[in-house]
C-alpha positions, 0 to 999 in steps of 0.5 A, spaced: 107 251 685 111 250 679 107 251 672 107 244 668 111 244 662 107 243 655 109 236 655 108 235 662 101 237 661 099 233 655 102 227 658 098 228 665 091 229 661 093 223 657 094 219 663 087 221 666 083 219 660 082 212 658 086 208 653 084 209 645 089 206 641 088 198 643 091 198 650 095 204 649 094 212 648 095 217 642 098 224 643 097 228 637 102 234 636 099 238 630 100 245 628 104 249 622 111 248 620 116 250 624 112 251 630 116 247 635 112 240 634 118 236 634 121 239 640 115 238 644 114 230 641 122 229 644 120 232 651 114 227 651 118 222 649 123 224 655 118 224 660 115 217 658 121 212 656 116 207 653 113 212 648 114 211 641 114 217 636 112 217 629 113 224 625 108 225 619 113 228 614 116 221 614 109 218 611 108 224 606 108 223 599 113 229 597 111 236 598 104 235 595 102 229 599 098 233 605 091 231 602 093 224 602 096 224 609 090 222 613 089 216 610 096 213 610 096 215 618 089 212 619 092 205 615 098 206 620 093 206 626 088 201 625 092 195 627 095 199 633 088 200 635 086 192 634 092 191 639 097 189 633 104 192 631 104 196 625 109 199 620 109 205 615 113 206 608 118 212 610 118 217 604 126 219 602 125 226 601 132 226 597 130 220 593 123 223 592 120 216 593 118 211 598 124 207 601 124 202 607 118 199 612 119 202 619 116 198 624 111 201 629 110 196 635 105 197 640 106 201 646 103 205 652 104 211 648 104 213 641 106 220 640 104 222 632 108 229 631 107 233 625 102 237 620 096 232 619 097 228 626 090 232 628 086 230 622 079 228 624 079 221 621 084 219 627 079 222 632 077 215 634 084 213 636 086 219 639 087 221 646 090 228 646 091 233 641 096 238 642 096 244 637 103 248 637 103 255 634 109 260 633 109 267 630 109 266 622 116 270 621 119 265 626 116 259 624 119 260 617 126 262 619 126 256 623 124 251 617 129 255 612 135 254 618 133 247 619 132 244 612 136 249 608 135 253 602 132 248 597 126 248 601 124 255 599 121 254 593 116 249 596 114 254 602 109 258 599 105 252 596 106 248 602 103 254 607 097 254 602 096 247 603 097 247 611 092 253 611 087 249 607 088 243 611 087 246 618 081 250 615 078 243 613 080 239 619 078 244 624 085 242 627 086 248 632 079 248 634 079 241 636 085 241 640 085 239 647 091 243 649 094 250 645 102 251 646 105 258 643 112 257 642 117 263 640 124 265 642 123 272 638 122 279 641 115 279 640 113 272 643 117 272 649 116 265 653 112 259 651 105 259 653 100 253 655 092 254 655 087 249 654 082 249 648 076 251 652 080 258 654 078 264 649 
C-alpha cells in the first residue's frame, strides 16, 4: 500500500474534519523560510482544483512585518468565516509599499501558506495546521537561490524574528502534521508524521 504524500495526508485530514471557515476549510502551511511550504501548497492546490492559495509574504509589511502579520491574516479570514468574500492589500517588495487589492473568494478550501499562517489568533478558522521543516543550511541556500543576493543582508534579522515568532506562538507544537523536507545528503527523502508522535 502506497504511503500518502504530505499533501494527500493534509487534505484527507481536512476533509475528515468539520468546516471551520464558513462552509469551507482552511489548511495552514507554516514553518521557517525555505523549508518547502510553497511547494506543499502547490501540491494541495493540484489535488483540490477549487482551492484558493494565499501566500503570507504578500501581506507582510516588509522585512520587519512579522509581528503585525497575524492581525492582517485575521482581518483577511474574518469575512470568509462569515461566508463572505474577502480581500487583502498585496505588499510590493520592490516598491516597499502596499499595492493593489487582491480578492479572495469563498471556496471549499483555502490554503494559507507562509511564515505566520499558524498564528494562534487564526485557530478558530483553522481546519489543519501543517508544520514544514528542513535542515537550516538547505533552507538558507534555497532562500538565497530563490530571492537572489539582495536578500542576504536581511536574513539574520528575519531568522531571529522567525525564531521569536514561532516560540511565542507555539506553532510547531500546535501542528496537526509535521513534514520534513530535504534534498541534501544529510536529509535524504521527505518524511511525514502526525503531531502526537515523538
